[in-house]
C-alpha positions, 0 to 999 in steps of 0.5 A: 748135780743130782737135783733128784736128791733134794728131800732125801733123808738118812737114818734114822740113826741112833747116836750115843756119847759119854761124859769122857767124850765131852771132856775130850772135846773141851780139851780140843777147844783149849779148856784145861784145869781152870775149867774143871766142870768142862774138862773133868768127867765125873763117874756119873756125868752129873754136874758136868758142863758141856760146850754145846758145839760138842754136837758137831763132833759127838752127833753130826760127825758120828752120824756122817761117818756112815755116809758115802760122802759128806754131801750125801751123793748129790753130785759127781764130784771128788771129795777134794772138791767139798769144803764146809761153807756154813754151819748153824745150830739151835739148841732146844734143850741143854746138851747133856754130858751123856746122850742118846739121840735119834738123828735124821739128816735131809738134803734141804736144797742144792743151789747153783752158785756159779763157781760152785754148788751149795748143798744145804743139809738139815739135821734134827736130833731127838732125845731117845729118853724124853722123846723131845727135840735136842737140837737142829743143825743146818750145814752148807757144803760147798762143792768147788767147780760144781756150779753152772748146772742151771739150778736155782741160785738161792737167796742171798745170805743175810748180811750181818753187820757189826756195830761201828765200834769196838767189840764188847769183848775179845777173847784170844785162844792159842791153838796147839802145834798139833791142834788138827790131830787133837780135833781129828779124834776129839772132833771125829774129823778124818779129812786128810786135808787137816793132817796130810801136808801133801793133800793140803798143798794140793788144795792150795794151802801152805800146810794142814788147815784147822777144821772150821768146826773146831774154829767155831767151837772156840767161838762157842767157848768164848761166848759161853765164858763171856756173854753167857756168864760161864753158863752153856745153857744160856746159849740158844743158837749160833751160826757162822760162815767159814771164809778163810783157813787157819793153821796149827799154832795160830792164835784165834781171837773171838770178837763179840758185840752185844748190847742195845744196839745189837738187839733181840731176835723175834723170840725175845732172845738177846743177840750177840754178833761175833767173828773169829780172826787170827794173829794176822787179822785174817777173818776165819769165821764171819757173819757170826750170830748167837742168841742168848737166854 
């Protein structure tokens, strides 16, 4: 691994998006005619709601399209060795339906996890019109087989334990037989492992796998529609760890725990814990934490 790359930054890069892109993204989360404020883009963009995880597609994926590789040249690896391990987002302001931001991503750390290496990227986006921060993101890219270079192991990830009780709410969303094709364009994710059966089998999967960020987007939709009362502006942050792969046609269940026994964070925002499972009860996204205004 190239430890000298720690601290390297991109850009700044200017990224803009349209109301139509936000509506297409909502469709890729399974929203439809019953959610017209998310799925129908008015000509002005005024009054349109946006699922906040849109920034994964509309900003992070758009910026990274110009990178030499998704881990920013932090080692001598094949692209097939890279998998998304963790994703976190904090929204400083509501995500608008039409946006124009300045984006900078930094290689924050490279950890030796033994079986692999973990590259931590930190992204900050600033609104070009107001010059105020819009969101911050932390992305953990795991390089399979990239460990053993003698670097720092990094601290243990926080163990998020859900209460020993049933979740407060559980939302189920079907995915389409061509779900990964939808997200290939709505999510700007061109990784062939999601559409090419041969590439997926070479990586050890039975078929093309769902994008982890798409799965996290379904969790965002569930949070907005349940504990946020339908208001995307109520979602302050969310994060999760990707632990298993889903497939086209899977049913995704988002289990959410909230309440007094879950508590609040240091800022006083309410905490909701979540995870995403499929119809086989395999956990796809674990250690999910969201904070709510």
